[in-house]
MIDOSE-1310 file (N, C-alpha, C; in nm, 2 decimals, decimal comma, always signed):
residues 269
xxxx	+6,78/+9,09/+12,80/+6,70/+9,06/+12,68/+6,79/+8,98/+12,58; +6,73/+8,88/+12,52/+6,81/+8,79/+12,43/+6,78/+8,83/+12,28; +6,71/+8,93/+12,26/+6,67/+8,96/+12,12/+6,74/+9,09/+12,07; +6,84/+9,07/+11,99/+6,91/+9,19/+11,93/+6,82/+9,24/+11,81
xxxx	+6,85/+9,36/+11,77/+6,77/+9,42/+11,66/+6,77/+9,33/+11,54; +6,89/+9,28/+11,50/+6,89/+9,20/+11,38/+6,81/+9,07/+11,39; +6,80/+9,02/+11,51/+6,72/+8,90/+11,54/+6,57/+8,93/+11,52; +6,53/+9,04/+11,57/+6,39/+9,09/+11,56/+6,36/+9,11/+11,41
xxxx	+6,46/+9,16/+11,33/+6,43/+9,18/+11,19/+6,42/+9,05/+11,12; +6,50/+8,95/+11,16/+6,49/+8,82/+11,10/+6,36/+8,76/+11,13; +6,31/+8,77/+11,25/+6,18/+8,72/+11,29/+6,06/+8,79/+11,21; +6,08/+8,92/+11,20/+5,98/+9,00/+11,12/+5,98/+8,95/+10,97
xxxx	+6,10/+8,93/+10,92/+6,11/+8,88/+10,78/+6,05/+8,75/+10,76; +6,07/+8,66/+10,86/+6,01/+8,52/+10,85/+5,86/+8,53/+10,85; +5,80/+8,62/+10,94/+5,66/+8,63/+10,95/+5,60/+8,70/+10,82; +5,67/+8,80/+10,77/+5,63/+8,86/+10,64/+5,63/+8,76/+10,53
xxxx	+5,73/+8,68/+10,52/+5,74/+8,58/+10,41/+5,63/+8,48/+10,42; +5,60/+8,44/+10,54/+5,49/+8,34/+10,56/+5,36/+8,40/+10,51; +5,33/+8,53/+10,56/+5,21/+8,59/+10,52/+5,20/+8,62/+10,37; +5,31/+8,66/+10,31/+5,30/+8,69/+10,17/+5,28/+8,56/+10,09
xxxx	+5,34/+8,45/+10,13/+5,32/+8,32/+10,06/+5,17/+8,28/+10,08; +5,11/+8,29/+10,20/+4,98/+8,25/+10,22/+4,88/+8,34/+10,13; +4,91/+8,47/+10,13/+4,83/+8,56/+10,05/+4,83/+8,53/+9,90; +4,95/+8,50/+9,86/+4,97/+8,47/+9,72/+4,90/+8,34/+9,68
xxxx	+4,91/+8,24/+9,77/+4,85/+8,11/+9,75/+4,70/+8,13/+9,74; +4,64/+8,21/+9,83/+4,50/+8,23/+9,83/+4,45/+8,31/+9,71; +4,53/+8,41/+9,67/+4,50/+8,49/+9,55/+4,49/+8,40/+9,42; +4,58/+8,30/+9,42/+4,57/+8,20/+9,30/+4,46/+8,10/+9,31
xxxx	+4,39/+8,11/+9,42/+4,27/+8,02/+9,45/+4,31/+7,87/+9,46; +4,43/+7,85/+9,52/+4,48/+7,71/+9,53/+4,52/+7,68/+9,67; +4,47/+7,75/+9,77/+4,50/+7,72/+9,91/+4,41/+7,61/+9,96; +4,45/+7,54/+10,07/+4,37/+7,43/+10,12/+4,23/+7,48/+10,17
xxxx	+4,21/+7,61/+10,20/+4,08/+7,65/+10,25/+3,98/+7,65/+10,14; +4,02/+7,70/+10,02/+3,92/+7,69/+9,91/+3,89/+7,55/+9,87; +4,00/+7,47/+9,87/+3,98/+7,33/+9,83/+3,89/+7,25/+9,93; +3,90/+7,27/+10,06/+3,82/+7,20/+10,15/+3,68/+7,25/+10,15
xxxx	+3,66/+7,38/+10,12/+3,52/+7,44/+10,11/+3,45/+7,37/+9,99; +3,52/+7,36/+9,88/+3,46/+7,30/+9,76/+3,44/+7,15/+9,77; +3,55/+7,08/+9,82/+3,54/+6,94/+9,82/+3,46/+6,88/+9,93; +3,47/+6,94/+10,05/+3,42/+6,87/+10,17/+3,29/+6,94/+10,22
xxxx	+3,26/+7,07/+10,18/+3,15/+7,14/+10,24/+3,05/+7,19/+10,14; +3,07/+7,15/+10,02/+2,97/+7,18/+9,92/+2,96/+7,32/+9,87; +3,06/+7,41/+9,90/+3,06/+7,54/+9,85/+3,09/+7,54/+9,70; +3,02/+7,61/+9,62/+3,04/+7,60/+9,48/+3,18/+7,67/+9,44
xxxx	+3,23/+7,63/+9,33/+3,37/+7,66/+9,29/+3,39/+7,81/+9,29; +3,30/+7,89/+9,23/+3,32/+8,03/+9,21/+3,32/+8,10/+9,35; +3,23/+8,06/+9,44/+3,22/+8,12/+9,57/+3,34/+8,09/+9,65; +3,39/+7,96/+9,64/+3,51/+7,93/+9,71/+3,63/+8,01/+9,67
xxxx	+3,64/+8,03/+9,53/+3,74/+8,12/+9,48/+3,73/+8,26/+9,53; +3,61/+8,31/+9,54/+3,59/+8,45/+9,59/+3,64/+8,46/+9,74; +3,60/+8,36/+9,82/+3,64/+8,36/+9,96/+3,80/+8,35/+9,96; +3,86/+8,28/+9,88/+4,00/+8,27/+9,88/+4,07/+8,41/+9,85
xxxx	+4,01/+8,48/+9,75/+4,07/+8,61/+9,72/+4,04/+8,71/+9,82; +3,93/+8,70/+9,89/+3,90/+8,79/+10,01/+4,01/+8,76/+10,12; +4,03/+8,63/+10,14/+4,13/+8,59/+10,24/+4,27/+8,65/+10,20; +4,30/+8,65/+10,07/+4,43/+8,70/+10,02/+4,44/+8,85/+10,06
xxxx	+4,34/+8,92/+10,04/+4,34/+9,06/+10,08/+4,36/+9,09/+10,23; +4,28/+9,01/+10,31/+4,29/+9,02/+10,45/+4,43/+8,99/+10,51; +4,49/+8,88/+10,45/+4,62/+8,84/+10,49/+4,73/+8,95/+10,45; +4,71/+9,00/+10,34/+4,80/+9,11/+10,29/+4,79/+9,23/+10,38
xxxx	+4,67/+9,27/+10,42/+4,66/+9,38/+10,52/+4,72/+9,35/+10,65; +4,71/+9,22/+10,70/+4,78/+9,18/+10,82/+4,93/+9,19/+10,81; +4,98/+9,15/+10,69/+5,13/+9,16/+10,67/+5,17/+9,31/+10,67; +5,09/+9,40/+10,61/+5,13/+9,54/+10,62/+5,12/+9,59/+10,77
xxxx	+5,03/+9,53/+10,84/+5,01/+9,58/+10,98/+5,13/+9,54/+11,07; +5,21/+9,44/+11,03/+5,33/+9,39/+11,11/+5,43/+9,50/+11,12; +5,43/+9,60/+11,03/+5,53/+9,70/+11,03/+5,50/+9,82/+11,11; +5,38/+9,83/+11,17/+5,34/+9,94/+11,25/+5,31/+9,90/+11,40
xxxx	+5,37/+9,97/+11,49/+5,36/+9,93/+11,63/+5,22/+9,91/+11,68; +5,13/+10,00/+11,64/+5,00/+9,99/+11,70/+4,92/+9,88/+11,64; +4,95/+9,83/+11,53/+4,87/+9,72/+11,47/+4,94/+9,59/+11,46; +5,07/+9,58/+11,50/+5,14/+9,45/+11,47/+5,09/+9,34/+11,55
xxxx	+5,04/+9,36/+11,68/+5,00/+9,25/+11,76/+4,86/+9,19/+11,70; +4,77/+9,28/+11,66/+4,65/+9,24/+11,60/+4,68/+9,16/+11,47; +4,78/+9,21/+11,39/+4,82/+9,15/+11,27/+4,87/+9,01/+11,29; +4,96/+9,00/+11,39/+5,02/+8,87/+11,42/+4,92/+8,77/+11,47
xxxx	+4,82/+8,82/+11,55/+4,72/+8,74/+11,60/+4,63/+8,68/+11,49; +4,60/+8,77/+11,39/+4,52/+8,72/+11,28/+4,60/+8,62/+11,20; +4,73/+8,64/+11,18/+4,81/+8,54/+11,10/+4,82/+8,41/+11,18; +4,82/+8,41/+11,31/+4,82/+8,29/+11,38/+4,70/+8,21/+11,36
xxxx	+4,58/+8,28/+11,37/+4,45/+8,21/+11,35/+4,44/+8,16/+11,21; +4,48/+8,24/+11,11/+4,47/+8,20/+10,97/+4,56/+8,09/+10,94; +4,68/+8,08/+10,99/+4,77/+7,97/+10,96/+4,72/+7,84/+11,02; +4,66/+7,85/+11,15/+4,60/+7,73/+11,21/+4,48/+7,68/+11,12
xxxx	+4,40/+7,78/+11,07/+4,29/+7,74/+10,98/+4,34/+7,67/+10,86; +4,45/+7,73/+10,80/+4,50/+7,67/+10,68/+4,55/+7,53/+10,70; +4,62/+7,50/+10,81/+4,67/+7,37/+10,84/+4,55/+7,27/+10,87; +4,45/+7,32/+10,94/+4,33/+7,24/+10,97/+4,27/+7,20/+10,84
xxxx	+4,26/+7,29/+10,74/+4,20/+7,26/+10,61/+4,27/+7,15/+10,54; +4,41/+7,15/+10,55/+4,49/+7,04/+10,49/+4,45/+6,91/+10,56; +4,44/+6,91/+10,69/+4,41/+6,78/+10,76/+4,27/+6,74/+10,72; +4,18/+6,83/+10,72/+4,04/+6,79/+10,70/+4,02/+6,74/+10,55
xxxx	+4,09/+6,81/+10,46/+4,08/+6,77/+10,32/+4,15/+6,63/+10,30; +4,27/+6,61/+10,36/+4,34/+6,49/+10,34/+4,37/+6,46/+10,19; +4,39/+6,34/+10,16/+4,41/+6,30/+10,02/+4,55/+6,30/+9,97; +4,64/+6,32/+10,06/+4,78/+6,32/+10,02/+4,86/+6,24/+10,13
xxxx	+4,98/+6,19/+10,10/+5,05/+6,11/+10,20/+5,08/+6,19/+10,33; +5,06/+6,13/+10,44/+5,09/+6,18/+10,57/+5,02/+6,31/+10,61; +4,90/+6,33/+10,55/+4,83/+6,45/+10,57/+4,78/+6,46/+10,72; +4,77/+6,35/+10,79/+4,73/+6,35/+10,93/+4,84/+6,41/+11,02
xxxx	+4,96/+6,42/+10,97/+5,07/+6,48/+11,05/+5,09/+6,63/+11,02; +5,00/+6,69/+10,95/+5,02/+6,83/+10,90/+5,05/+6,93/+11,01; +4,98/+6,92/+11,13/+5,01/+7,01/+11,23/+5,15/+7,00/+11,29; +5,20/+6,88/+11,30/+5,34/+6,86/+11,34/+5,44/+6,91/+11,23
xxxx	+5,41/+6,87/+11,11/+5,50/+6,90/+11,00/+5,51/+7,05/+10,98; +5,40/+7,12/+11,00/+5,40/+7,27/+10,98/+5,42/+7,35/+11,11; +5,47/+7,29/+11,21/+5,49/+7,35/+11,34/+5,57/+7,48/+11,33; +5,67/+7,48/+11,25/+5,75/+7,60/+11,24/+5,67/+7,72/+11,18
xxxx	+5,58/+7,69/+11,08/+5,50/+7,79/+11,03/+5,40/+7,85/+11,13; +5,35/+7,76/+11,22/+5,26/+7,80/+11,32/+5,33/+7,89/+11,43; +5,46/+7,85/+11,45/+5,54/+7,91/+11,56/+5,58/+8,05/+11,52; +5,60/+8,08/+11,39/+5,65/+8,20/+11,34/+5,57/+8,33/+11,38
xxxx	+5,44/+8,34/+11,35/+5,37/+8,45/+11,40/+5,35/+8,46/+11,55; +5,35/+8,34/+11,61/+5,33/+8,33/+11,76/+5,46/+8,39/+11,83; +5,58/+8,35/+11,78/+5,70/+8,41/+11,84/+5,71/+8,56/+11,81; +5,67/+8,60/+11,69/+5,67/+8,74/+11,66/+5,58/+8,82/+11,76
xxxx	+5,46/+8,76/+11,79/+5,37/+8,83/+11,88/+5,43/+8,86/+12,01; +5,50/+8,75/+12,07/+5,55/+8,77/+12,20/+5,68/+8,85/+12,20; +5,76/+8,84/+12,10/+5,88/+8,92/+12,09/+5,85/+9,07/+12,08; +5,75/+9,10/+12,00/+5,72/+9,24/+11,97/+5,61/+9,30/+12,07
xxxx	+5,57/+9,22/+12,16/+5,47/+9,27/+12,25/+5,53/+9,35/+12,36; +5,52/+9,48/+12,36/+5,58/+9,57/+12,46/+5,52/+9,54/+12,60; +5,39/+9,51/+12,61/+5,33/+9,48/+12,74/+5,39/+9,36/+12,81; +5,40/+9,25/+12,73/+5,46/+9,12/+12,78/+5,60/+9,14/+12,81
xxxx	+5,68/+9,20/+12,73/+5,82/+9,22/+12,75/+5,85/+9,31/+12,87; +5,76/+9,40/+12,90/+5,78/+9,49/+13,01/+5,74/+9,42/+13,14; +5,63/+9,36/+13,14/+5,57/+9,30/+13,27/+5,64/+9,16/+13,30; +5,67/+9,08/+13,20/+5,72/+8,95/+13,23/+5,84/+8,92/+13,13
xxxx	+5,95/+8,99/+13,14/+6,06/+8,97/+13,04/+6,12/+8,84/+13,04; +6,15/+8,78/+13,15/+6,22/+8,65/+13,16/+6,13/+8,54/+13,11; +6,00/+8,55/+13,16/+5,90/+8,45/+13,12/+5,88/+8,45/+12,97; +5,87/+8,57/+12,92/+5,84/+8,58/+12,77/+5,96/+8,53/+12,69
xxxx	+6,08/+8,56/+12,73/+6,20/+8,51/+12,66/+6,21/+8,36/+12,66; +6,18/+8,30/+12,78/+6,19/+8,16/+12,79/+6,07/+8,09/+12,70; +5,96/+8,15/+12,71/+5,84/+8,10/+12,63/+5,88/+8,10/+12,48; +5,93/+8,21/+12,43/+5,96/+8,22/+12,29/+6,07/+8,12/+12,25
xxxx	+6,17/+8,10/+12,34/+6,28/+8,01/+12,31/+6,23/+7,87/+12,30; +6,14/+7,83/+12,39/+6,09/+7,69/+12,39/+5,99/+7,67/+12,28; +5,91/+7,77/+12,24/+5,82/+7,76/+12,13/+5,91/+7,73/+12,00; +6,02/+7,81/+11,98/+6,10/+7,79/+11,87/+6,17/+7,65/+11,87
xxxx	+6,22/+7,61/+11,98/+6,29/+7,48/+11,99/+6,19/+7,37/+11,96; +6,07/+7,37/+12,03/+5,97/+7,27/+12,01/+5,92/+7,26/+11,87; +5,89/+7,37/+11,81/+5,84/+7,37/+11,67/+5,95/+7,32/+11,57; +6,07/+7,37/+11,59/+6,18/+7,32/+11,50/+6,20/+7,17/+11,51
xxxx	+6,21/+7,13/+11,64/+6,23/+6,98/+11,66/+6,11/+6,90/+11,60; +5,99/+6,95/+11,62/+5,88/+6,88/+11,57/+5,88/+6,87/+11,42; +5,90/+6,98/+11,35/+5,90/+6,98/+11,21/+6,01/+6,89/+11,15; +6,13/+6,90/+11,20/+6,24/+6,82/+11,15/+6,22/+6,67/+11,18
xxxx	+6,16/+6,64/+11,30/+6,13/+6,50/+11,33/+6,03/+6,44/+11,23; +5,92/+6,51/+11,21/+5,82/+6,46/+11,11/+5,87/+6,45/+10,97; +5,95/+6,56/+10,93/+6,00/+6,55/+10,79/+6,11/+6,44/+10,78; +6,18/+6,41/+10,89/+6,27/+6,30/+10,90/+6,20/+6,17/+10,88
xxxx	+6,09/+6,15/+10,96/+6,01/+6,03/+10,95/+5,95/+6,01/+10,81; +5,90/+6,12/+10,75/+5,85/+6,11/+10,61/+5,96/+6,07/+10,51; +6,08/+6,12/+10,53/+6,19/+6,08/+10,45/+6,22/+5,93/+10,46; +6,23/+5,88/+10,59/+6,25/+5,74/+10,62/+6,14/+5,66/+10,56
xxxx	+6,02/+5,70/+10,56/+5,90/+5,63/+10,51/+5,89/+5,65/+10,36; +5,99/+5,72/+10,30/+5,99/+5,74/+10,15/+5,86/+5,81/+10,10; +5,85/+5,93/+10,15/+5,74/+6,02/+10,10/+5,75/+6,03/+9,95; +5,64/+6,01/+9,87/+5,65/+6,01/+9,73/+5,69/+6,15/+9,67
xxxx	+5,65/+6,26/+9,74/+5,69/+6,39/+9,70/+5,84/+6,41/+9,71; +5,90/+6,36/+9,82/+6,04/+6,37/+9,84/+6,12/+6,29/+9,73; +6,07/+6,17/+9,70/+6,13/+6,09/+9,59/+6,13/+6,17/+9,46; +6,01/+6,22/+9,43/+6,00/+6,29/+9,30/+6,10/+6,41/+9,29
xxxx	+6,10/+6,49/+9,41/+6,19/+6,61/+9,41/+6,34/+6,57/+9,40; +6,37/+6,46/+9,46/+6,51/+6,42/+9,46/+6,55/+6,38/+9,32; +6,47/+6,30/+9,26/+6,49/+6,25/+9,12/+6,50/+6,37/+9,03; +6,40/+6,46/+9,05/+6,40/+6,58/+8,96/+6,52/+6,67/+8,98
xxxx	+6,57/+6,69/+9,10/+6,69/+6,77/+9,13/+6,81/+6,70/+9,06; +6,83/+6,57/+9,07/+6,94/+6,51/+9,01/+6,94/+6,52/+8,86; +6,82/+6,51/+8,80/+6,81/+6,52/+8,66/+6,83/+6,66/+8,60; +6,78/+6,76/+8,67/+6,78/+6,89/+8,62/+6,91/+6,96/+8,65
xxxx	+6,99/+6,92/+8,75/+7,12/+6,98/+8,78/+7,24/+6,92/+8,72; +7,24/+6,78/+8,72/+7,36/+6,71/+8,67/+7,32/+6,61/+8,56; +7,19/+6,61/+8,52/+7,15/+6,52/+8,41/+7,16/+6,37/+8,45; +7,14/+6,34/+8,58/+7,15/+6,20/+8,63/+7,02/+6,15/+8,66
xxxx	+6,98/+6,04/+8,60/+6,85/+5,97/+8,63/+6,87/+5,87/+8,74; +6,84/+5,92/+8,86/+6,86/+5,83/+8,98/+6,75/+5,73/+8,99; +6,78/+5,61/+9,03/+6,68/+5,51/+9,05/+6,60/+5,54/+9,18; +6,48/+5,49/+9,18/+6,39/+5,51/+9,30/+6,45/+5,44/+9,42
xxxx	+6,51/+5,32/+9,40/+6,57/+5,25/+9,52/+6,68/+5,32/+9,58; +6,77/+5,38/+9,49/+6,88/+5,46/+9,54/+6,83/+5,58/+9,61; +6,73/+5,65/+9,56/+6,68/+5,77/+9,62/+6,62/+5,74/+9,76; +6,55/+5,63/+9,77/+6,50/+5,59/+9,90/+6,61/+5,56/+10,00
xxxx	+6,72/+5,51/+9,96/+6,83/+5,49/+10,05/+6,89/+5,63/+10,09; +6,90/+5,72/+10,00/+6,94/+5,86/+10,03/+6,85/+5,92/+10,13; +6,72/+5,91/+10,11/+6,62/+5,97/+10,20/+6,63/+5,91/+10,34; +6,66/+5,78/+10,34/+6,68/+5,72/+10,47/+6,79/+5,79/+10,55
xxxx	+6,90/+5,82/+10,49/+7,01/+5,89/+10,55/+6,96/+6,03/+10,59; +6,89/+6,10/+10,50/+6,84/+6,24/+10,53/+6,75/+6,23/+10,65; +6,66/+6,13/+10,65/+6,57/+6,12/+10,76/+6,64/+6,11/+10,90; +6,74/+6,02/+10,90/+6,82/+6,00/+11,02/+6,89/+6,13/+11,07
xxxx	+6,94/+6,20/+10,97/+7,01/+6,33/+11,00/+6,91/+6,43/+11,06; +6,79/+6,44/+10,99/+6,69/+6,53/+11,04/+6,65/+6,50/+11,19; +6,62/+6,37/+11,22/+6,58/+6,34/+11,35/+6,70/+6,35/+11,45; +6,82/+6,32/+11,40/+6,94/+6,34/+11,49/+6,96/+6,49/+11,52
xxxx	+6,94/+6,57/+11,42/+6,95/+6,72/+11,45/+6,85/+6,77/+11,55; +6,72/+6,72/+11,54/+6,62/+6,75/+11,63/+6,66/+6,71/+11,78; +6,71/+6,59/+11,79/+6,75/+6,54/+11,92/+6,87/+6,62/+11,98; +6,96/+6,66/+11,89/+7,08/+6,74/+11,93/+7,03/+6,87/+11,98
xxxx	+6,93/+6,93/+11,91/+6,88/+7,06/+11,96/+6,81/+7,05/+12,09; +6,72/+6,95/+12,10/+6,63/+6,94/+12,21/+6,71/+6,91/+12,34; +6,81/+6,81/+12,33/+6,88/+6,77/+12,45/+7,00/+6,85/+12,48; +7,07/+6,89/+12,38/+7,21/+6,95/+12,40/+7,21/+7,10/+12,35
xxxx	+7,10/+7,15/+12,30/+7,10/+7,29/+12,24/+7,22/+7,31/+12,15; +7,25/+7,21/+12,06/+7,36/+7,22/+11,97/+7,34/+7,33/+11,87; +7,44/+7,42/+11,87/+7,44/+7,53/+11,77/+7,48/+7,48/+11,63; +7,56/+7,37/+11,62/+7,59/+7,31/+11,50/+7,47/+7,25/+11,43
xxxx	+7,39/+7,19/+11,51/+7,26/+7,13/+11,46/+7,17/+7,23/+11,41; +7,16/+7,35/+11,48/+7,08/+7,46/+11,44/+7,13/+7,52/+11,31; +7,26/+7,53/+11,29/+7,31/+7,58/+11,16/+7,28/+7,48/+11,05; +7,29/+7,35/+11,08/+7,26/+7,26/+10,97/+7,11/+7,27/+10,94
xxxx	+7,02/+7,28/+11,04/+6,88/+7,30/+11,02/+6,85/+7,42/+10,93; +6,92/+7,53/+10,96/+6,90/+7,65/+10,88/+6,94/+7,63/+10,73; +7,06/+7,56/+10,71/+7,10/+7,53/+10,57/+7,00/+7,44/+10,50; +6,96/+7,34/+10,57/+6,87/+7,24/+10,51/+6,73/+7,30/+10,49
xxxx	+6,69/+7,38/+10,58/+6,56/+7,45/+10,56/+6,56/+7,54/+10,43; +6,67/+7,61/+10,41/+6,67/+7,70/+10,29/+6,69/+7,61/+10,17; +6,77/+7,51/+10,18/+6,80/+7,42/+10,06/+6,67/+7,35/+10,01; +6,60/+7,29/+10,11/+6,47/+7,22/+10,07/+6,37/+7,32/+10,02
xxxx	+6,37/+7,44/+10,07/+6,28/+7,55/+10,03/+6,30/+7,58/+9,88; +6,43/+7,62/+9,85/+6,46/+7,66/+9,71/+6,46/+7,54/+9,61; +6,47/+7,42/+9,67/+6,46/+7,30/+9,58/+6,33/+7,30/+9,50; +6,23/+7,36/+9,56/+6,10/+7,37/+9,49/+6,11/+7,45/+9,36
xxxx	+6,19/+7,56/+9,36/+6,21/+7,64/+9,24/+6,28/+7,56/+9,13; +6,38/+7,48/+9,18/+6,45/+7,40/+9,08/+6,36/+7,30/+9,01; +6,27/+7,24/+9,09/+6,19/+7,13/+9,04/+6,06/+7,18/+8,97; +6,00/+7,29/+9,02/+5,87/+7,33/+8,97/+5,87/+7,47/+8,91
xxxx	+5,99/+7,54/+8,91/+5,99/+7,67/+8,85/+5,93/+7,77/+8,95; +5,91/+7,89/+8,89/+5,87/+8,00/+8,98/+5,72/+7,99/+9,01; +5,65/+7,89/+8,95/+5,51/+7,87/+8,99/+5,50/+7,82/+9,14; +5,62/+7,77/+9,19/+5,62/+7,73/+9,33/+5,65/+7,84/+9,43
xxxx	+5,66/+7,97/+9,38/+5,70/+8,08/+9,47/+5,61/+8,09/+9,59; +5,48/+8,08/+9,59/+5,40/+8,08/+9,71/+5,45/+7,98/+9,82; +5,47/+7,86/+9,77/+5,52/+7,75/+9,86/+5,66/+7,79/+9,92; +5,74/+7,84/+9,84/+5,88/+7,88/+9,88/+5,87/+7,99/+9,99
xxxx	+5,79/+8,09/+9,97/+5,77/+8,20/+10,07/+5,72/+8,14/+10,20; +5,62/+8,05/+10,19/+5,57/+8,00/+10,31/+5,67/+7,91/+10,39; +5,76/+7,85/+10,32/+5,86/+7,76/+10,38/+5,99/+7,83/+10,42; +6,01/+7,96/+10,38/+6,13/+8,03/+10,42/+6,15/+8,03/+10,57
xxxx	+6,05/+8,04/+10,66/+6,08/+8,03/+10,80/+6,15/+7,90/+10,85; +6,14/+7,79/+10,76/+6,22/+7,67/+10,80/+6,37/+7,70/+10,80; +6,41/+7,80/+10,73/+6,55/+7,84/+10,74/+6,58/+7,95/+10,83; +6,48/+8,04/+10,84/+6,50/+8,16/+10,92/+6,49/+8,14/+11,07
xxxx	+6,39/+8,05/+11,11/+6,38/+8,03/+11,26/+6,50/+7,96/+11,32; +6,57/+7,87/+11,25/+6,69/+7,81/+11,31/+6,80/+7,92/+11,33; +6,80/+8,02/+11,24/+6,90/+8,13/+11,26/+6,87/+8,21/+11,38; +6,74/+8,24/+11,40/+6,70/+8,31/+11,53/+6,74/+8,23/+11,65
xxxx	+6,71/+8,10/+11,64/+6,75/+8,01/+11,76/+6,90/+8,01/+11,78; +6,98/+8,02/+11,67/+7,13/+8,02/+11,68/+7,17/+8,14/+11,77; +7,11/+8,25/+11,74/+7,15/+8,37/+11,81/+7,11/+8,36/+11,96; +6,99/+8,31/+11,98/+6,94/+8,29/+12,12/+7,03/+8,20/+12,20
xxxx	+7,07/+8,09/+12,13/+7,15/+7,98/+12,20/+7,29/+8,03/+12,23; +7,34/+8,13/+12,16/+7,47/+8,18/+12,18/+7,49/+8,23/+12,32; +7,38/+8,28/+12,38/+7,38/+8,34/+12,51/+7,33/+8,25/+12,62; +7,31/+8,12/+12,58/+7,26/+8,02/+12,68/+7,36/+7,92/+12,71
xxxx	+7,37/+7,88/+12,84/+7,46/+7,77/+12,88/+7,40/+7,64/+12,82; +7,48/+7,55/+12,78/+7,43/+7,42/+12,73/+7,40/+7,32/+12,84; +7,30/+7,25/+12,83/+7,27/+7,14/+12,93/+7,37/+7,03/+12,92; +7,38/+6,96/+13,03/+7,47/+6,84/+13,03/+7,61/+6,88/+13,00
xxxx	+7,65/+7,00/+13,03/+7,79/+7,04/+13,01/+7,87/+7,01/+13,13; +7,99/+6,94/+13,12/+8,07/+6,91/+13,23/+8,15/+7,03/+13,28; +8,15/+7,05/+13,41/+8,22/+7,16/+13,47/+8,33/+7,10/+13,55; +8,45/+7,14/+13,53/+8,57/+7,09/+13,60/+8,58/+7,17/+13,73
xxxx	+8,55/+7,11/+13,85/+8,55/+7,18/+13,97/+8,69/+7,23/+14,01; +8,80/+7,16/+13,97/+8,93/+7,20/+14,01/+8,97/+7,32/+13,92; +8,94/+7,32/+13,79/+8,98/+7,43/+13,71/+8,91/+7,56/+13,75; +8,78/+7,54/+13,80/+8,71/+7,66/+13,83/+8,74/+7,73/+13,97
x	+8,83/+7,65/+14,04/+8,87/+7,71/+14,17/+8,98/+7,82/+14,16
């Protein structure tokens, strides 16, 4: 088994954070589901808001169910379906830069409850332990690489939100008014590093790349608090898996041989 207790707790924490963030966002009536119902499907504003708050309660119940053995698989399954619906609503609504890439950009969010379901499934772990372990490992690798690749491309393509957050960070922390052209050059470097980290993880299972991804995931997550204050807390909670999942991967990869590793036949004799 590749999952130590602390790794399971980290995966549980990531799933709980995701669910709490989604519930909070829905309770505030600002989730993509309410928006797409109102904007694209003609549901009146009050009814869309009521649906959002009902969703908030259901997601909160699912989060509570994660802590109990009898209900955690149903709870994780509900969170998987709800997260997929949430991302679909963002794609369907559109109206913001690179919205067509939402499923790839949010792959780590989608992978979080899926990995939780397989790791905590006693039936799957008992009947097919090796297959389950490999499936979870590759889900986490694929999702992490996909998210960092898309975010890297968005940085290279100068996503307007990234520009605004970078300028805001410089101004609020050190009082420096960075020019947009300079920020775009900085984002180019960030994008290359993001894509390079994804390649290093996918091809070489680089643990250094995974640690960088964990740091960068947490940094960009809490960057929203610096820029937007605690009103961004739902978004921060939803994005915390961007830092937590690489830590889970780091523990998994510690017990894995690296691909393309040179073995000296003379030394091994």
